N, C-alpha and C positions, 0 to 999 in steps of 0.2 A: 731745725734741719741742720745737718752737717755742712762742713765747707764744701766737701765733695758733692753733695746733693746740691747745694747752691750754685756751684760750677756748672753741674748738669742742667740746672734750670735755666741759667743765663744762655748756655749753647743753645737748648731748645728754643727760647726767645729770638735768639740771633739767627737761628736757621728760618724761623717763621718770617722774621723781618726781610730776610734776604729773598725767600720766596715771593713776598708780597711785590718786592722790587723786580722780580725777573732774574735775580742773581743767584749765583751759587754761594753757599757758606764758605767754600774754598777760597773765596775772594776777599775774605774778612776773618781777621786774627782777633783773639781775645787776649787782651793783656790784662793779667790780674794785678791789680794795683795793692801792694802789700805795705805801703808806707805807714808807720806808727805800730805795725803789729809786730810783736816779738818772734824770735826764730823759730820757736817751738811750734807756734800757730801758722807761720808762713810755710813751714815745712810741709804741713799737710796739704796745703795749697799746691805747692811745688811738685808734690808726688803725684797729684791728680792732673795738674796743668803746667808743666814746666816753662812757663813764660811769665815772668814777673817783672813789675815795674816799681822803682823806688825814686823818691825826690829829694832825699837827704844824703849826702855822701857819707857822713860818718855813721850813720845808722845802716845804710846799705853794706859798708864795708864787713861790719860784724856779722851780718845775715850771709854775704856771699862766702865768707871765710868758713862759717859753720855748716851751710847747706849744700846739698849734692851739686857737683860740678857739671851736671847735665843741664842744669837750669839755665836758660838765656834771660838774662838781665837787661832791661830798658831804663835809662835815665829819664825822667819825665818832670823834674823840676827845673827851676830857673838856673841856668849854668852860669856859675862865676868864674871869671878869667882864671882866678888863681888856683881854681880846682880842677881845671881841664886835663892837666898832666896826670891826675890821679883818675879822674873820671875815665878816659879813654881805655886804659887797659881792662877795667873792670866791667864795662858795659858794652853790649853788642849794637845798641842804636841809642842815639841821644834825641829826644823828641822836641827838643826846644832851643834851637839856635835863633836867636831873636835879633841879631843885628850883623851887618857885613863886618864890622869890627871883630866881633866874636868869631864869625866864620872864618875870617882870615887867620886869626890866632889859632884856633882849633886845627885847621889844615896844617899850619906850621909845624904845630906839637905833633899831630898825627905823622907827618913826614919825618921828624925827628925819631919817633917810636918805631917806625917802619910798618905803619898800618894805615889802612884807608878807612877813615870814621864814616860809618852810616849816620846820618843825621835827617832830621825834619826841620824844614823851615817854619818858625812860627809865625803866624799872622795875627795881629791884634785888630779883631773885628769890632767895630764900633768904637775905635780909638779910645778905649777906656784906659785912664792915667794909671790905674791900680794894675795894669797888665803890661807884660813885655810883648816885644813882637814888631815886625814890620808892618808898616802901613802897605796898603795895596799899591799906591803911588810909589813909595820907596821901592818896593818889591820889583815893580815893573822897571825902575831906572837902574836898579843894581843888580838884576838877575842875571845879565851876561857874565858879570864879574864873578858872582857866586858859582855859576856852572863851570867856570874856568879854574877854580880852586882845585889843584890836583889831587890833594889827599883827603877829598870830601866825597863821599858817595851819597849824594841827595836823594832821599826816598822820596820825598814829595812835601806836601804841606800839612800843617798842624795848626789847630785853634781850639781854644776855649771860648765858646760864644758868650755874649753878654747874658746875664741872669734873666730868666723868664718866668712867669708864675707856674707854667707848666711845661712838659715836654715838648708839647706841639710849637711852643712858642721859640723852639730852637731850629725848627725847620728851615726857615727862611736863611738863617745864617749858614747851615750846613749846605744848603743849596748853593749859597753865594760862594762858599769856599770852593765846591766842587766845579762851578761854572769859571772862577777864577783859574783854578788849575787847569781846565780844559782850554781856556783861551791861551794861557801861557804855553802849553804843549804844542800850540800850533806854531810857535817861534822857531827859527832855525836854531839848532844846537840845544835845545831845552827838552829834558825828559824828566818829568815829575809824575812817578806812576801812582804814587799812594797818598791818601789821605788818612791822617790820624785825628780822629775827632769822634766824641760821643764818650759819655760817662755813664754812671749808674742809673741817673734818672732820665737820661734821654738816648741811650745806646741804640734802641730799636730805630728811632726816627733817623739817627745818624747812618744807620745801615741802609735804611730807605733811601736816603739821600747819597749815597755812595762810598760811605766809609769803609777803608780797608783794614783798620784796626782801632777797636773800642778799648777803652781804659776804664776798667770797672773794678771797683774796691768794696765800698758800702754793701752793695747787692750781693757781695760774696761772704765778707766778713761780719757784717752788720756795722752798726754806727761807731765811728771812730772814737777812742778815748785818748785825748791829746794830753801828754804828761804836763803837770803844772809845776812851776818853780818852787 
């Protein structure tokens, strides 16, 4: 199947998942994850669905320069502090602000650039050492300051749940993130409208549990071939 056909299939499955949950597909966006794929292949995806996600700045810079400027780019990788100044002008949304320190710095740089940065707050569910993100406890104690950072437009919460043997194993983690978001939204001055959760193997489950944006790559492009040294 072609990339366009794969995107169509993913959207059909998204619509079915939304219907099962009594939701509208309008409540959930598809973010096509194009990392590791060359610009000529990514261009085909962008022509079909101009909302793309990249996780490596150097790789993304090449694609953004070459591809149509109608494409909206989201940064989905770990954000290194020394790259924030380059990331902000290139990407419409950052999915992984993983600490208060990074949030403060990103807000300061955004102010210097005269923009308001759209970001998701990354939660480290399962307290995995291999992953970045706020613990639920830290988020609760630091949320007030996060919401007051004047140059951040916090979209909501993002997570990559602990690995499970099958897609259904992620359901409890997705539900937990939604419940956390709903709990925090009851606090004065807090607005966390969106959830960024779900990838190629579990995006249907994520939508059933309330995801607003799913990050899908291999289901569209096929298995990735990472470059070797």
